[in-house]
N, C-alpha and C positions, 0 to 999 in steps of 0.2 A: 444503282450503286456499282455493279461490276464495270459498267461503261466508264464511270468516273475514275475508278482505280486504273483501268487501262489507259485512259487519257492522261492521268497523272504520271503513270510510268512512262508513257510516250514522251511527255514534255521533259521529264527528268533525263530520259535517254538522249533526247535531242540536245539538251543543255550540255551533257557530258561530251557528246560528239562535237558540238560547236567549240567547246573548250579544248578538246584534243586537237582539232584542226588549228585553232589559234596558236597553241603552243608548238605544234609542228612548224608553222610558219615563223613563230618566234625564234625557235632554235636555228632554223635555216638563216634567218636574218642576222642573228648574233654570230653565227659561225662564219658565214660568207661575206657579210657586209661590215659588221662591227669588228670582228676578229679579236676577241679578248686576249689571244696569244701575243698580241703586240705589246702588252703591258709587261710581260715577263722579261723582256730584253731592255726595258727602259730603267736605267739606274736612278730611281726616284724613291724618296721616303714613303710614298703612298703605297708602294707594293711591299708586302710583309716578308720578312725572312722566316725561315723554318728549318729546324733541325730535328732529326729523329733522336729520341733518347730522353732520359728523365731530367737532365739538367735544363733543357729548354722548356719542357713541360712544367717543371716546378717553378721556373722563373716567371712564367706567364700566368699560372693559376693563382698567384697570390693577389691578383687584382680583381675587382668586380668587373665582369665582362670577360674574364680570362678564358673560360671555356669557348665562348663564341670566337674570340680572337685566335685561339689555338686552332679551332676547326677551320676558320677562314684562311689562316696561314697555310694549313696543310692543303686545303682544296685549291688554293692559289697556285700551288706548284703544278697542278694539272693544266694550267694555262700554257705550259710549254708546248702542249699539243692543242692547237686551236679548237679542234672538234671536241676535245674533252673539256676545255674551258667553257665552250658554249653549252655543253651539257650541264655543267655545274650551275651556270647562270640560269638556264631554263628550268632546272629542277627547283631552285630557290623561288623563282617567279611562280611556278605552278603551285608550290606549297603556299605561297602568299594568296593565290586565288582561292585555293581550297579552304584555308582558314578564314579568309574574308567572307566567304559564303555563309559560314555559321555565325561569325561575329556581326555582320551586317543584319542578318535576319533577327538575331537576338537583341541588338541595340536599337534597330530602327523599327522592327516589327513587321517588315516586309522583305521579300527577297527581290531586291532591286538589282537585276542581273548585270547591267553595265558597271555598277560600282564594284562588283567582285573583281573586275579586271584592272581597276585603277591602280592599285599598288604595283601590279606587274608591269603596267605601262610606265609608271614613274621610275621603277627600277631599271627598265630598259633605257629610259632617257638618261639616267645617271651612267649606265654602261656606255651609252653612245657618246658621252662626254669624256670617256676614258678617265673617270675618277676612281676606278676600282672600288665600287661600293659594296663589295662582298661582305665585309664585316658589318657594315651599317645595315645592309639588307637582311643578313642573318639575325642580327639583334632584333630588328623589326619583326622578323618571322617568329622568333622565340616569344616576344611579347604577345603576338597574335595567337600563338598556340596556347600560351598561358590563359588568355581570355577564353579560348574554346574550352579548355578544361574547367574553367570557372563556371561556364554555362552548364556543364554536366554536374559539377559539384553542388550548385545551388538547388538542384532538383531534390536533393536529400533534405532540404529544409533551409529556411532563410539564415539562421545563425550557424548551422552546420556549414552552410555555404560560405559564411564569412570567415570561419576558421580555415576552411579550404583556401579562401582568398589569401589569408596571411601566409599559409604554408607555401602556396604557389608564388606569392610575391617574393618570398625569400629565395626560392629556387630561380625565379626569373631574374631577380636582381643579381645574384651571383653569376648566372650564365650570361646575361646581356647588359649588365651595368645600367646606364642611364635610360635604356629602352624600357626598363621596368616602370618608369613614370607613365609611359603610354599604356602599359598593362593596367595600371591603377585607374587611369582615366577611362579606359574602355569598360572596366568592371563597374565604375561609377555610373556610366551611361546605361549599361545593361540593367542595373538595379532600378534606375529611374524609369526605364521603358517597361521592364517586365513586372515590377511590383509597385512602382510609384513611391517607393520608400525613400524619402529624403534623408532619413537617419542613416540607413545602411549605405546609401550613396555617399553621404558626407564622410562616413567612417572610412570608406575606401580611399577617398581623397586625402584625408588626414593621415591615414596610415602610410599612404604613398609618399607624402611629404616628409614624414618623420623618420621612417626606417633607414634611408640612406645616411642620415646623421648618426643614428645609432651604430650603423656598420662602420662609419668613419671613426667614431670614438672607441669602439670596442673590438672591431674585427680586422679591418684592413688598414695597412700603413700607407695611406694615400692622402692627397690633399682633399679639402672639402669640395673643391670644384670637380675633381676626378670622381669623388663619391657620387655626385649627382649627375654629371654630364658626360662621363666616359661612354663612348659609342653613340652619342647623339649627333645630329648632322653638323652642327656648327663648332663642335669641340676641337676638331683636328685642323681647322683652318685651311680648307681647300678653297677653290675659286668661289666667288660670291654666288654666281648663278647656280653652281652645284649645291651650295648650302641651301639656297632657296628651294631647289627641287627636292633635296633631302627632307627639309621641313614639311613640304607638301606631302611627301610620302608618309611621314609620321602623323600628320594631322588630318589627312583627307577623310578617313573614316570617322574619327571623333567629331569633326565639323559637320559631316552629314548627319550623324546621330543627333547632335545638338539641334540642328535645324529641324529635323523631323519631330523631335520631342516638343520644341517650341511651337511648331506649326500645329501639331495636334491639340495642344492646350489652347492655342488661340482659336482654332476651329471649333473646339468644344464650347467656347464662350460666345461664338459668333452666331448670327441667324442661320437658319437651316440652309439657305442657298449657299452661304459662304462655307458652311461645314461640308455641304455636298461637293462644292468645287474643290476644297482641299482633299477630301477623301478620294474624289475622282482623279485628281492629279497624282496622288500617291499610288492609287491603283494602276494608273497609266505607267508610272515609273516602274512599278513592279511587274509590268507585262500582263495586266489583268483586264485591259480595256481594248476597245476597238475590234476590228475584224480579225479572224484567225490569221489571214495572210499578213496583216500589219503586225500582229503580235510576233510572228515568226521572223519578220524582216527587219523591224526597226532596231532591235537590240544589236544584232551583228553589224548593221549599217552604222549605227551611232558609235559602236566600239571601234570599228575600222576607221571611221573619220577621225575620232579623237586620237587613236594610236598613230595613225598616219601623219597627222599634223604635228604631234609631239615629237615623233621620231625624226621627221623631215627637218624640223627646226633645230633639233638637238645634236645631230651627228656632227662632230667636230672634224671636218674634213682636213683642215690645216694641220691639226695635231696628229691625225691619222697618217698623213703623209710623212711627217717626221718619224713616227713610230714604225712605219713600214720600212723606212731606210735603216732604222736602228736594228730591227729584227734581222733584216738581210745581212747587215754587217756582223751581228752577233753569231749568225750561223755560217758566215763566209759565203753567202749567196751573192757573189759579186755581179754576174750578168743580170740577175733579177733586180739588184739594187739600181743598176744603171737604167733598166727598163722603167722602173717605178719613178726614178728621178725625172725622166722625160715627161711624166704626167704632172709634175709640180709646176705651177705657173712661174714664169721667170721672175716676176716681181716678188715672189715669196722666198727666193733663194737667200740664204744667209751663210755666214762662215761655216757653221756646223754642217750644213748640207754640202758645201764645197769640200770640206774635209772628207766626208763619206764618199762623194762622187770621185774625187781624185784618188783616194785610196782604192776604190773599186776599179778605176781605170788602170792603176798600176798592176793590180792583181790579175787583171784580164789581159795585160800586155798592150794596152791601148793608150796609155798616158801620153807618150811623145807624139802620137799621131792624132788623137781625138780630144785632147785636153780642152781645146777652145770650141768644141762642139757643145760644151756646157757653159753656163754662166760662171765667170771667174772673178776673183778679187785678188789684189796684191798680197793679202794675208791668207789666201784660200788654201794653202798647203800646210802651213805650220806657223806658229809664232814662238817667240823665245820662251824656253821652258820656265824660267823664273817668273815670267809674267802670266803664265797660263792660269795659275790658281785664281788670280783676281780678274781675269779677262771677261768672264761670263757670269759674274755674281748675280746680276739682275736680268738674266736672260729669260725668254718667254717660257722655256720648258719647265721652269719652276724650281730647278735645282742645279747648282754648278756641277754636281756630280755627272750630269749628262755630258758636259764638255770635258771634264777632267778625265773620265774613263776613256773617252775617245782619244785624247792626247796620250794617255798612257799606252794605249794599243799601238798608236803610230810610232811612238818613241821606242817601244819594245821591238817592233819590226825593223826599225832603223839600226838597232843595236845600242841605243842610249839607255842602258838598263837602269842606271841610278836615277836618271830623270823619270823614267817610266815608273820605277818603284815609288818615288816621291809622290807622283800623281795618284797612284793606286792607294797609297796609305791615306791620302787626303779623302779619297772616295770612301775608304773603309771607315774613317772617322765620321763621315757625314751620314752614311746610310747603313753601316754595320755589315754583317756577314753575308753579303750577297755572293752567290756561287761564282759569278764571273770574276769578281774581285779576288776571291780566295784562290781561284785557279791562276789568275795572272800573278799574284804574289808568290804562289808556290813555284811557278815556272821561273820567275825572276830569280828566286833564291837557288834553284837548281843551276841556272846559267852561271850564277856567281860562285858556285861551289859550296854554298851554305846549306848542306844537305839536311841538317837537323832542323833548321828554321823552315825549310821546305816541308819537312814531315809535319811540323805543327800545323801548317795551313792545310795540308792534305788530310790530316786527322779531323780537322774541323769540317772539311769538305766531304769527308767520308759519311757524314750524317745527313747529307743533302739527298733529297728524294731523286733528283734528276742526275746530278753529277757524282753521286756516291760511287757507282760502279767504276767510273773513270778514275776517281781518286784512289780506290782500292787497287786497281791495276797499276797505277803509277807508284804506289807504295811498294808493291811487289817487285817492280823493276828496279826501284832504288836499292833494295836489299842486295840485288846482284850487281848493280852498276850505279854507284852513288852520284855520278855525273850524267847519267843517261847518255853516254857518249855515242850510242848507236842511233840516237834520234837526229835525223838530218836537219830539222828545223832548229833545234837547240844548238847544233854545231855551227850553223850559219850565223845565228845570233851571237854566239860566243866569239866567232871569228870577226864579227863586225863591231865589237865593242871599242869605242875610242880609247886611246891611251889616257887622255885626260877627260874622264867622264865625271864631271862634277856638277852638282846642282847649283848653277849660278846663271846670272843674266848675260848670256852671250848671244850675239846675233845669229839668226837662223842660218845664214850663209856659212858662218864660221863653224857652227855645229855640224852641218852637212859635209863641209870640207874635212872636218876632223874624222867623220865616219869613213870618208873615202881614203883618207890618209891611213887609217887603220886597216882597211881592206879595199884595194882598188877595184875589186870585183863586186862590191856592194851595189847591186843594180838599183835598189830602191833609193839609196842615198844619192846615186848619180841622177836618176830621173827626177827626184825631188829637188835636187840642186838646180838642174837645168830648168825645171818648171818654175822654181823661185826666181831665177834670173830672167826668164821670159816675162813673168808676171810683173816684175819690177823694171823691165825694159833695159836690162844690162846686156845689150846685144853683143858687145865686144867680149864679155866674159863667156857668153854662150858659144861664140865662135872659137874661143880659146880652148874650150872644153870638148869640142867635137872630136879632138884627137883621142879622147878616152873611149870612143865607140869600139875601137879595136879590142881593148882590154875586156870588154863586156860581151863581145861576140855579135854585135849588130852587123847585119849584112849590108845595110844601106843607111843613109841619113834619114832619120824620121822626119815626117812632114813638117811639124812645127819648127824643128831646127833648121830645115831648109828655108822656110819662110823667113825666119829671123836672120839667117845669113844673107839672104837677098836684100832685106831691108837695111842691114848693116852696111853692105857694099854700096847700096844706093845712097845712104846718108854720108858715108865717108868718101864716096867717089873713088873707091879703091878695089883691087882684086882681093877677094876673101880666100884665105888659106884654109882649105877643108882637109888638110892632112891626107892628100891623095884620093879623096872622095869627090864626087860631083853631085850637082843638084839636077834633079830630073827635069826634062823638057816640059813636062806638064806643069810643074810648079812655077817654072820661069814664065810660061805663057799666062798662067793665072795671075801672076804678079803684074805682068804688063797690062793685062785687061783691067785689073784693079786700079792701077795708076791712071789709066785712061778714063775709067768711070769716075774716079775721084776728082780728076781735073775738071770734069763737066760741072761739078758742084762747088767750085772754088769759093764762090761768094755765098754759098748756102750750106753751112756745115750740118744744120739740122736736117735739111733735105737729103744730104748725102748719107747721113746716118740711117735714115729710114729706107732710102732707095737701095743701098748696098747690103742691107741686112739679109735679104733672102738668098742672094748668091754667094755672099762672102762672110756671113755671120758666124760660120764655123771655123774661120781661119785666124791665124795670128795676125794677118794683115789688118783685119777689122779691129781686133783688140788694140793693135799698135796705133791705129788712126783715131779711134773714137773713145778710148778710155777704159777704165778698169772693169766695167760691167760686160764688155764684149758682147757675145751673143745673148747675154741675159738681159738686155734692155729692150 
């Protein structure tokens, strides 16, 4: 007997050590590979807003599932720090594992170790899809914890346990909304397995089906659909594959329990050999068969294989690439943004990536020289403000807010504050009180001298977990200086505001020229204007504007301007006026070599495109010769 106790304790200790190792690896993978912090900077409705204070709390607690949504919204703010976001995800997954151990044992009658990890693995799959399933996973966890408490309560007696079921159901329903249906289903299966009582099992199901209707009629001011389905996988309308994985998360353990119950009953009616086979298989799944070496090895091996395959297939690398750029832009990490953009395959570049890359090139002082080192498009710098709102309604990122906030940021930096404010208000209407939107609107109103309006946005931002300290500091400075005239960036924006800054459909070139007319030292407006002219092959206008280089302190003619001037002189067969500046010998030699190489493929344009990409794909020569995709083809 003592040896059996020692052996049992050893197996338990081994199981806990295995789980600890699993979740250490889980944490490292979520932190370093998935990086949940990417979601914080993505302006999308799937990421919740959160404010400290009673107003936000009272507004969310009036719904079934409100407590879980409130907790998930608060914990989501920790995603600002990727290591903290990964810790939140790992903690939820570990609690899923711990509760699944008890629920599976009670509902199936055996401790089937691999099944304990299935919810955590499915939760990781959802996180790898960047679906932000924290509220969904937390609701699932509450349902599982409720089932664990029911297992304890029913030990006091069958009908005392049923009263406990009703009390727990009310608590689970209020905390987790529609996930309470999972709680009712698990309790039903626990009754069937533990006592075989179809009456009490049916009572659990009937109560689970009726109580949300009672809450809809008498307690909560919500629709009938919300009363039943709030916080279930398909209610919020995410991507289809994510909904399927979410349903698998909710139904995996009930399905296993149903199969186990049916299998046992069929085996009980079958001949002895069939019964022995069924019992042996269940014992094998529970880790009670074969040699000791096999018992210790097969569970972690099976778990690793299942988890590795699921995670390998689920990680959305394309979306991750977008989100990495968005996070770098949100934090002003411009060199890192350009480095990450290099890793994105050229065929995946779209306009939104072009906007991020070109903005990063400007902020690092590399736009005039390295613009064509990256894939480009004629509209890859900016499009007309009045058409921006409708330009990306059906884009892949799932929300036009992703594009609109990007436009707002670019227009703000150019000095087009009214257009920027219009875009930011559209984002505010789409996704609510996101801190980046509130900060942008506050600064826009400070620039325009509308101090009281700015205070309103700062007071709202004051209740944010991450941006609250910045907002409080800004409010303090506004008391002493209502225009924040000591802020160099705000002074620059204010000095760059066009005289006619109206929200209307004007061409991009006109908008940028208006910015330069307001401030001839607006370097961003100049470089964006020159980039726009280059992208649209207006070489004569490029040459005409080279005279502005002196106003902006350029020591030499940037590379892409030199290349455009050479092409313009070659096309017009004339001497190009560079306003006292000259083109470097290196650029002249490169243009001569490019023309010679191009002439060798006169009858084979496709061959020329491929042959010249390696040596000239980063030049304006290549873009001029082969089309809008330039080095990105």
